[in-house]
PyMOL commands that place a pseudoatom at each C-alpha (Angstrom):
pseudoatom trace, name=CA, resn=MET, resi=1, chain=A, elem=C, hetatm=0, pos=[-37.209, 9.662, 90.018]
pseudoatom trace, name=CA, resn=GLY, resi=2, chain=A, elem=C, hetatm=0, pos=[-37.115, 8.777, 86.355]
pseudoatom trace, name=CA, resn=LYS, resi=3, chain=A, elem=C, hetatm=0, pos=[-35.909, 5.558, 84.820]
pseudoatom trace, name=CA, resn=LYS, resi=4, chain=A, elem=C, hetatm=0, pos=[-32.192, 5.437, 84.134]
pseudoatom trace, name=CA, resn=PRO, resi=5, chain=A, elem=C, hetatm=0, pos=[-31.090, 4.521, 80.616]
pseudoatom trace, name=CA, resn=ASP, resi=6, chain=A, elem=C, hetatm=0, pos=[-30.742, 0.835, 79.789]
pseudoatom trace, name=CA, resn=LEU, resi=7, chain=A, elem=C, hetatm=0, pos=[-27.365, -0.848, 80.035]
pseudoatom trace, name=CA, resn=THR, resi=8, chain=A, elem=C, hetatm=0, pos=[-25.321, -0.782, 76.877]
pseudoatom trace, name=CA, resn=PRO, resi=9, chain=A, elem=C, hetatm=0, pos=[-24.587, -4.134, 75.224]
pseudoatom trace, name=CA, resn=ARG, resi=10, chain=A, elem=C, hetatm=0, pos=[-20.915, -3.616, 76.148]
pseudoatom trace, name=CA, resn=LYS, resi=11, chain=A, elem=C, hetatm=0, pos=[-21.758, -3.254, 79.875]
pseudoatom trace, name=CA, resn=VAL, resi=12, chain=A, elem=C, hetatm=0, pos=[-24.014, -6.317, 79.725]
pseudoatom trace, name=CA, resn=GLY, resi=13, chain=A, elem=C, hetatm=0, pos=[-21.165, -8.271, 78.114]
pseudoatom trace, name=CA, resn=GLN, resi=14, chain=A, elem=C, hetatm=0, pos=[-18.736, -7.143, 80.809]
pseudoatom trace, name=CA, resn=ILE, resi=15, chain=A, elem=C, hetatm=0, pos=[-21.168, -8.163, 83.567]
pseudoatom trace, name=CA, resn=ARG, resi=16, chain=A, elem=C, hetatm=0, pos=[-21.754, -11.505, 81.879]
pseudoatom trace, name=CA, resn=GLY, resi=17, chain=A, elem=C, hetatm=0, pos=[-18.019, -12.128, 81.524]
pseudoatom trace, name=CA, resn=LEU, resi=18, chain=A, elem=C, hetatm=0, pos=[-17.348, -11.332, 85.171]
pseudoatom trace, name=CA, resn=LEU, resi=19, chain=A, elem=C, hetatm=0, pos=[-20.268, -13.511, 86.326]
pseudoatom trace, name=CA, resn=GLU, resi=20, chain=A, elem=C, hetatm=0, pos=[-19.167, -16.522, 84.260]
pseudoatom trace, name=CA, resn=ASN, resi=21, chain=A, elem=C, hetatm=0, pos=[-15.375, -16.277, 84.518]
pseudoatom trace, name=CA, resn=THR, resi=22, chain=A, elem=C, hetatm=0, pos=[-14.707, -14.987, 88.041]
pseudoatom trace, name=CA, resn=THR, resi=23, chain=A, elem=C, hetatm=0, pos=[-15.813, -15.741, 91.567]
pseudoatom trace, name=CA, resn=LEU, resi=24, chain=A, elem=C, hetatm=0, pos=[-16.732, -12.113, 92.282]
pseudoatom trace, name=CA, resn=ASN, resi=25, chain=A, elem=C, hetatm=0, pos=[-20.082, -11.564, 93.949]
pseudoatom trace, name=CA, resn=GLN, resi=26, chain=A, elem=C, hetatm=0, pos=[-22.732, -9.193, 92.550]
pseudoatom trace, name=CA, resn=ARG, resi=27, chain=A, elem=C, hetatm=0, pos=[-21.774, -6.317, 94.836]
pseudoatom trace, name=CA, resn=ASP, resi=28, chain=A, elem=C, hetatm=0, pos=[-18.116, -6.433, 93.775]
pseudoatom trace, name=CA, resn=ILE, resi=29, chain=A, elem=C, hetatm=0, pos=[-19.075, -6.571, 90.088]
pseudoatom trace, name=CA, resn=SER, resi=30, chain=A, elem=C, hetatm=0, pos=[-21.423, -3.581, 90.473]
pseudoatom trace, name=CA, resn=GLN, resi=31, chain=A, elem=C, hetatm=0, pos=[-18.699, -1.545, 92.223]
pseudoatom trace, name=CA, resn=ARG, resi=32, chain=A, elem=C, hetatm=0, pos=[-16.070, -2.501, 89.660]
pseudoatom trace, name=CA, resn=LEU, resi=33, chain=A, elem=C, hetatm=0, pos=[-18.232, -1.576, 86.613]
pseudoatom trace, name=CA, resn=LYS, resi=34, chain=A, elem=C, hetatm=0, pos=[-19.977, 1.372, 88.334]
pseudoatom trace, name=CA, resn=VAL, resi=35, chain=A, elem=C, hetatm=0, pos=[-23.494, 0.021, 87.766]
pseudoatom trace, name=CA, resn=SER, resi=36, chain=A, elem=C, hetatm=0, pos=[-26.220, -0.735, 90.280]
pseudoatom trace, name=CA, resn=GLN, resi=37, chain=A, elem=C, hetatm=0, pos=[-26.381, -4.087, 92.018]
pseudoatom trace, name=CA, resn=THR, resi=38, chain=A, elem=C, hetatm=0, pos=[-29.906, -4.472, 90.667]
pseudoatom trace, name=CA, resn=ALA, resi=39, chain=A, elem=C, hetatm=0, pos=[-28.573, -4.270, 87.105]
pseudoatom trace, name=CA, resn=VAL, resi=40, chain=A, elem=C, hetatm=0, pos=[-26.078, -7.055, 87.830]
pseudoatom trace, name=CA, resn=SER, resi=41, chain=A, elem=C, hetatm=0, pos=[-28.843, -9.105, 89.460]
pseudoatom trace, name=CA, resn=LEU, resi=42, chain=A, elem=C, hetatm=0, pos=[-31.123, -8.676, 86.436]
pseudoatom trace, name=CA, resn=VAL, resi=43, chain=A, elem=C, hetatm=0, pos=[-28.373, -9.755, 84.006]
pseudoatom trace, name=CA, resn=LYS, resi=44, chain=A, elem=C, hetatm=0, pos=[-27.623, -12.802, 86.207]
pseudoatom trace, name=CA, resn=ARG, resi=45, chain=A, elem=C, hetatm=0, pos=[-31.303, -13.732, 86.406]
pseudoatom trace, name=CA, resn=ARG, resi=46, chain=A, elem=C, hetatm=0, pos=[-31.703, -13.406, 82.637]
pseudoatom trace, name=CA, resn=LEU, resi=47, chain=A, elem=C, hetatm=0, pos=[-28.664, -15.653, 82.130]
pseudoatom trace, name=CA, resn=ASP, resi=48, chain=A, elem=C, hetatm=0, pos=[-29.983, -18.260, 84.566]
pseudoatom trace, name=CA, resn=PHE, resi=49, chain=A, elem=C, hetatm=0, pos=[-33.489, -18.486, 83.111]
pseudoatom trace, name=CA, resn=GLN, resi=50, chain=A, elem=C, hetatm=0, pos=[-33.037, -17.719, 79.411]
pseudoatom trace, name=CA, resn=GLY, resi=51, chain=A, elem=C, hetatm=0, pos=[-29.421, -18.695, 78.897]
pseudoatom trace, name=CA, resn=THR, resi=52, chain=A, elem=C, hetatm=0, pos=[-28.867, -15.486, 76.953]
pseudoatom trace, name=CA, resn=THR, resi=53, chain=A, elem=C, hetatm=0, pos=[-28.814, -11.771, 77.666]
pseudoatom trace, name=CA, resn=SER, resi=54, chain=A, elem=C, hetatm=0, pos=[-30.500, -10.675, 74.444]
pseudoatom trace, name=CA, resn=PRO, resi=55, chain=A, elem=C, hetatm=0, pos=[-34.044, -9.331, 74.788]
pseudoatom trace, name=CA, resn=ARG, resi=56, chain=A, elem=C, hetatm=0, pos=[-36.927, -11.561, 73.710]
pseudoatom trace, name=CA, resn=ARG, resi=57, chain=A, elem=C, hetatm=0, pos=[-38.625, -9.001, 71.501]
pseudoatom trace, name=CA, resn=LYS, resi=58, chain=A, elem=C, hetatm=0, pos=[-35.829, -7.524, 69.441]
pseudoatom trace, name=CA, resn=GLY, resi=59, chain=A, elem=C, hetatm=0, pos=[-36.725, -3.961, 68.458]
pseudoatom trace, name=CA, resn=ARG, resi=60, chain=A, elem=C, hetatm=0, pos=[-40.341, -4.419, 69.482]
pseudoatom trace, name=CA, resn=CYS, resi=61, chain=A, elem=C, hetatm=0, pos=[-40.910, -2.521, 72.690]
pseudoatom trace, name=CA, resn=GLY, resi=62, chain=A, elem=C, hetatm=0, pos=[-44.302, -1.612, 74.014]
pseudoatom trace, name=CA, resn=ARG, resi=63, chain=A, elem=C, hetatm=0, pos=[-47.687, -3.174, 73.606]
pseudoatom trace, name=CA, resn=LYS, resi=64, chain=A, elem=C, hetatm=0, pos=[-48.458, -5.512, 70.729]
pseudoatom trace, name=CA, resn=ARG, resi=65, chain=A, elem=C, hetatm=0, pos=[-50.524, -4.023, 67.921]
pseudoatom trace, name=CA, resn=LYS, resi=66, chain=A, elem=C, hetatm=0, pos=[-54.215, -4.856, 67.838]
pseudoatom trace, name=CA, resn=THR, resi=67, chain=A, elem=C, hetatm=0, pos=[-54.328, -4.614, 64.065]
pseudoatom trace, name=CA, resn=THR, resi=68, chain=A, elem=C, hetatm=0, pos=[-52.670, -6.909, 61.579]
pseudoatom trace, name=CA, resn=PRO, resi=69, chain=A, elem=C, hetatm=0, pos=[-51.088, -5.678, 58.336]
pseudoatom trace, name=CA, resn=GLN, resi=70, chain=A, elem=C, hetatm=0, pos=[-54.158, -7.092, 56.549]
pseudoatom trace, name=CA, resn=THR, resi=71, chain=A, elem=C, hetatm=0, pos=[-56.491, -4.996, 58.740]
pseudoatom trace, name=CA, resn=ASP, resi=72, chain=A, elem=C, hetatm=0, pos=[-54.348, -1.917, 58.094]
pseudoatom trace, name=CA, resn=ARG, resi=73, chain=A, elem=C, hetatm=0, pos=[-54.619, -2.468, 54.322]
pseudoatom trace, name=CA, resn=TRP, resi=74, chain=A, elem=C, hetatm=0, pos=[-58.405, -2.932, 54.629]
pseudoatom trace, name=CA, resn=LEU, resi=75, chain=A, elem=C, hetatm=0, pos=[-58.678, 0.378, 56.501]
pseudoatom trace, name=CA, resn=VAL, resi=76, chain=A, elem=C, hetatm=0, pos=[-56.659, 2.263, 53.887]
pseudoatom trace, name=CA, resn=ARG, resi=77, chain=A, elem=C, hetatm=0, pos=[-58.561, 0.706, 50.984]
pseudoatom trace, name=CA, resn=HIS, resi=78, chain=A, elem=C, hetatm=0, pos=[-61.988, 1.541, 52.409]
pseudoatom trace, name=CA, resn=SER, resi=79, chain=A, elem=C, hetatm=0, pos=[-60.963, 5.024, 53.502]
pseudoatom trace, name=CA, resn=ILE, resi=80, chain=A, elem=C, hetatm=0, pos=[-59.712, 5.869, 50.009]
pseudoatom trace, name=CA, resn=LYS, resi=81, chain=A, elem=C, hetatm=0, pos=[-62.713, 4.258, 48.338]
pseudoatom trace, name=CA, resn=ASN, resi=82, chain=A, elem=C, hetatm=0, pos=[-65.114, 6.475, 50.298]
pseudoatom trace, name=CA, resn=ARG, resi=83, chain=A, elem=C, hetatm=0, pos=[-63.298, 9.621, 51.456]
pseudoatom trace, name=CA, resn=ARG, resi=84, chain=A, elem=C, hetatm=0, pos=[-66.285, 10.781, 53.517]
pseudoatom trace, name=CA, resn=LEU, resi=85, chain=A, elem=C, hetatm=0, pos=[-66.120, 7.837, 55.967]
pseudoatom trace, name=CA, resn=SER, resi=86, chain=A, elem=C, hetatm=0, pos=[-65.166, 8.956, 59.452]
pseudoatom trace, name=CA, resn=SER, resi=87, chain=A, elem=C, hetatm=0, pos=[-62.912, 6.990, 61.776]
pseudoatom trace, name=CA, resn=ARG, resi=88, chain=A, elem=C, hetatm=0, pos=[-65.977, 6.153, 63.863]
pseudoatom trace, name=CA, resn=LEU, resi=89, chain=A, elem=C, hetatm=0, pos=[-67.766, 4.591, 60.882]
pseudoatom trace, name=CA, resn=LEU, resi=90, chain=A, elem=C, hetatm=0, pos=[-64.654, 2.648, 59.884]
pseudoatom trace, name=CA, resn=LYS, resi=91, chain=A, elem=C, hetatm=0, pos=[-64.393, 1.419, 63.484]
pseudoatom trace, name=CA, resn=GLN, resi=92, chain=A, elem=C, hetatm=0, pos=[-68.006, 0.185, 63.350]
pseudoatom trace, name=CA, resn=ASP, resi=93, chain=A, elem=C, hetatm=0, pos=[-67.325, -1.668, 60.081]
pseudoatom trace, name=CA, resn=LEU, resi=94, chain=A, elem=C, hetatm=0, pos=[-64.345, -3.372, 61.713]
pseudoatom trace, name=CA, resn=GLN, resi=95, chain=A, elem=C, hetatm=0, pos=[-66.419, -4.304, 64.765]
pseudoatom trace, name=CA, resn=GLN, resi=96, chain=A, elem=C, hetatm=0, pos=[-68.839, -6.166, 62.484]
pseudoatom trace, name=CA, resn=GLN, resi=97, chain=A, elem=C, hetatm=0, pos=[-65.816, -8.187, 61.291]
pseudoatom trace, name=CA, resn=GLY, resi=98, chain=A, elem=C, hetatm=0, pos=[-64.806, -8.940, 64.904]
pseudoatom trace, name=CA, resn=VAL, resi=99, chain=A, elem=C, hetatm=0, pos=[-61.923, -6.448, 65.236]
pseudoatom trace, name=CA, resn=PHE, resi=100, chain=A, elem=C, hetatm=0, pos=[-62.494, -4.112, 68.189]
pseudoatom trace, name=CA, resn=LEU, resi=101, chain=A, elem=C, hetatm=0, pos=[-60.509, -0.867, 67.992]
pseudoatom trace, name=CA, resn=HIS, resi=102, chain=A, elem=C, hetatm=0, pos=[-60.784, 2.668, 69.260]
pseudoatom trace, name=CA, resn=SER, resi=103, chain=A, elem=C, hetatm=0, pos=[-61.453, 5.341, 66.653]
pseudoatom trace, name=CA, resn=ALA, resi=104, chain=A, elem=C, hetatm=0, pos=[-58.135, 7.002, 67.607]
pseudoatom trace, name=CA, resn=THR, resi=105, chain=A, elem=C, hetatm=0, pos=[-56.351, 3.775, 66.651]
pseudoatom trace, name=CA, resn=VAL, resi=106, chain=A, elem=C, hetatm=0, pos=[-58.081, 3.863, 63.262]
pseudoatom trace, name=CA, resn=ARG, resi=107, chain=A, elem=C, hetatm=0, pos=[-56.914, 7.461, 62.762]
pseudoatom trace, name=CA, resn=ARG, resi=108, chain=A, elem=C, hetatm=0, pos=[-53.326, 6.519, 63.727]
pseudoatom trace, name=CA, resn=ARG, resi=109, chain=A, elem=C, hetatm=0, pos=[-53.242, 3.580, 61.290]
pseudoatom trace, name=CA, resn=LEU, resi=110, chain=A, elem=C, hetatm=0, pos=[-54.529, 5.778, 58.456]
pseudoatom trace, name=CA, resn=TYR, resi=111, chain=A, elem=C, hetatm=0, pos=[-51.998, 8.502, 59.296]
pseudoatom trace, name=CA, resn=GLU, resi=112, chain=A, elem=C, hetatm=0, pos=[-49.170, 5.924, 59.313]
pseudoatom trace, name=CA, resn=ALA, resi=113, chain=A, elem=C, hetatm=0, pos=[-50.262, 4.854, 55.836]
pseudoatom trace, name=CA, resn=GLY, resi=114, chain=A, elem=C, hetatm=0, pos=[-50.192, 8.466, 54.616]
pseudoatom trace, name=CA, resn=VAL, resi=115, chain=A, elem=C, hetatm=0, pos=[-53.972, 8.916, 54.454]
pseudoatom trace, name=CA, resn=LYS, resi=116, chain=A, elem=C, hetatm=0, pos=[-54.656, 12.216, 56.156]
pseudoatom trace, name=CA, resn=GLY, resi=117, chain=A, elem=C, hetatm=0, pos=[-58.060, 13.596, 57.055]
pseudoatom trace, name=CA, resn=TYR, resi=118, chain=A, elem=C, hetatm=0, pos=[-59.300, 16.743, 55.397]
pseudoatom trace, name=CA, resn=ARG, resi=119, chain=A, elem=C, hetatm=0, pos=[-62.456, 18.724, 55.839]
pseudoatom trace, name=CA, resn=PRO, resi=120, chain=A, elem=C, hetatm=0, pos=[-64.564, 19.012, 52.690]
pseudoatom trace, name=CA, resn=GLN, resi=121, chain=A, elem=C, hetatm=0, pos=[-64.054, 22.302, 50.904]
pseudoatom trace, name=CA, resn=LYS, resi=122, chain=A, elem=C, hetatm=0, pos=[-66.898, 24.763, 51.410]
pseudoatom trace, name=CA, resn=LYS, resi=123, chain=A, elem=C, hetatm=0, pos=[-68.718, 25.781, 48.283]
pseudoatom trace, name=CA, resn=PRO, resi=124, chain=A, elem=C, hetatm=0, pos=[-70.850, 28.890, 47.903]
pseudoatom trace, name=CA, resn=HIS, resi=125, chain=A, elem=C, hetatm=0, pos=[-74.546, 28.380, 48.450]
pseudoatom trace, name=CA, resn=LEU, resi=126, chain=A, elem=C, hetatm=0, pos=[-76.459, 29.376, 45.296]
pseudoatom trace, name=CA, resn=THR, resi=127, chain=A, elem=C, hetatm=0, pos=[-79.681, 31.282, 45.808]
pseudoatom trace, name=CA, resn=VAL, resi=128, chain=A, elem=C, hetatm=0, pos=[-82.618, 31.176, 43.387]
pseudoatom trace, name=CA, resn=ARG, resi=129, chain=A, elem=C, hetatm=0, pos=[-81.657, 34.654, 42.145]
pseudoatom trace, name=CA, resn=MET, resi=130, chain=A, elem=C, hetatm=0, pos=[-78.067, 33.541, 41.402]
pseudoatom trace, name=CA, resn=LYS, resi=131, chain=A, elem=C, hetatm=0, pos=[-79.333, 30.504, 39.493]
pseudoatom trace, name=CA, resn=ARG, resi=132, chain=A, elem=C, hetatm=0, pos=[-81.620, 32.693, 37.368]
pseudoatom trace, name=CA, resn=GLN, resi=133, chain=A, elem=C, hetatm=0, pos=[-78.770, 35.091, 36.557]
pseudoatom trace, name=CA, resn=ARG, resi=134, chain=A, elem=C, hetatm=0, pos=[-76.488, 32.225, 35.527]
pseudoatom trace, name=CA, resn=LEU, resi=135, chain=A, elem=C, hetatm=0, pos=[-79.166, 30.759, 33.271]
pseudoatom trace, name=CA, resn=ALA, resi=136, chain=A, elem=C, hetatm=0, pos=[-79.815, 34.164, 31.665]
pseudoatom trace, name=CA, resn=TRP, resi=137, chain=A, elem=C, hetatm=0, pos=[-76.078, 34.613, 31.010]
pseudoatom trace, name=CA, resn=ALA, resi=138, chain=A, elem=C, hetatm=0, pos=[-75.794, 31.133, 29.482]
pseudoatom trace, name=CA, resn=LYS, resi=139, chain=A, elem=C, hetatm=0, pos=[-78.774, 31.761, 27.202]
pseudoatom trace, name=CA, resn=GLN, resi=140, chain=A, elem=C, hetatm=0, pos=[-77.387, 35.153, 26.137]
pseudoatom trace, name=CA, resn=PHE, resi=141, chain=A, elem=C, hetatm=0, pos=[-74.098, 33.626, 24.883]
pseudoatom trace, name=CA, resn=GLN, resi=142, chain=A, elem=C, hetatm=0, pos=[-75.485, 30.263, 23.774]
pseudoatom trace, name=CA, resn=ASN, resi=143, chain=A, elem=C, hetatm=0, pos=[-74.971, 30.861, 20.050]
pseudoatom trace, name=CA, resn=TRP, resi=144, chain=A, elem=C, hetatm=0, pos=[-71.484, 32.374, 20.212]
pseudoatom trace, name=CA, resn=THR, resi=145, chain=A, elem=C, hetatm=0, pos=[-68.815, 30.719, 18.074]
pseudoatom trace, name=CA, resn=ALA, resi=146, chain=A, elem=C, hetatm=0, pos=[-65.190, 30.044, 18.969]
pseudoatom trace, name=CA, resn=ASP, resi=147, chain=A, elem=C, hetatm=0, pos=[-64.263, 33.104, 16.884]
pseudoatom trace, name=CA, resn=ASP, resi=148, chain=A, elem=C, hetatm=0, pos=[-66.551, 35.288, 19.031]
pseudoatom trace, name=CA, resn=TRP, resi=149, chain=A, elem=C, hetatm=0, pos=[-64.989, 33.953, 22.239]
pseudoatom trace, name=CA, resn=SER, resi=150, chain=A, elem=C, hetatm=0, pos=[-61.432, 34.508, 20.915]
pseudoatom trace, name=CA, resn=ARG, resi=151, chain=A, elem=C, hetatm=0, pos=[-62.083, 38.275, 20.842]
pseudoatom trace, name=CA, resn=VAL, resi=152, chain=A, elem=C, hetatm=0, pos=[-62.898, 38.364, 24.569]
pseudoatom trace, name=CA, resn=SER, resi=153, chain=A, elem=C, hetatm=0, pos=[-60.002, 39.795, 26.533]
for i in range(1, 153): cmd.bond("trace and resi %d" % i, "trace and resi %d" % (i + 1))
show_as sticks, trace
zoom trace
């Protein structure tokens, strides 16, 4: 079975109001509001221990980030400075500074910053024969003027 969606703030407020202002037990509250008894129990427990029903980490669900904004800026700066650095090499540079990351994390941080990875463009391999032909062509037209070149269609 999958996890049911979280309670809405309105439902939490209704549960809180009934817990504080009535003598209803948890089962009656859950039947009245059509929520599980566990949900009512969790709201009650949060009220008892924290004094509030608001979550501790507002808008920050999941695991804390291993990188700081400063580390993220360092990664972007060094990646742009040398575009041929791989995520593995950047990870090794960070390890020397005492920040231990996975190379996938490095790639995610760069992607978040808008720095995408590209493969270098392939260039044609020039043979010795091609180089000789290019040199011969350059020598043939070495003394041409701008007027000569303007007549080329």
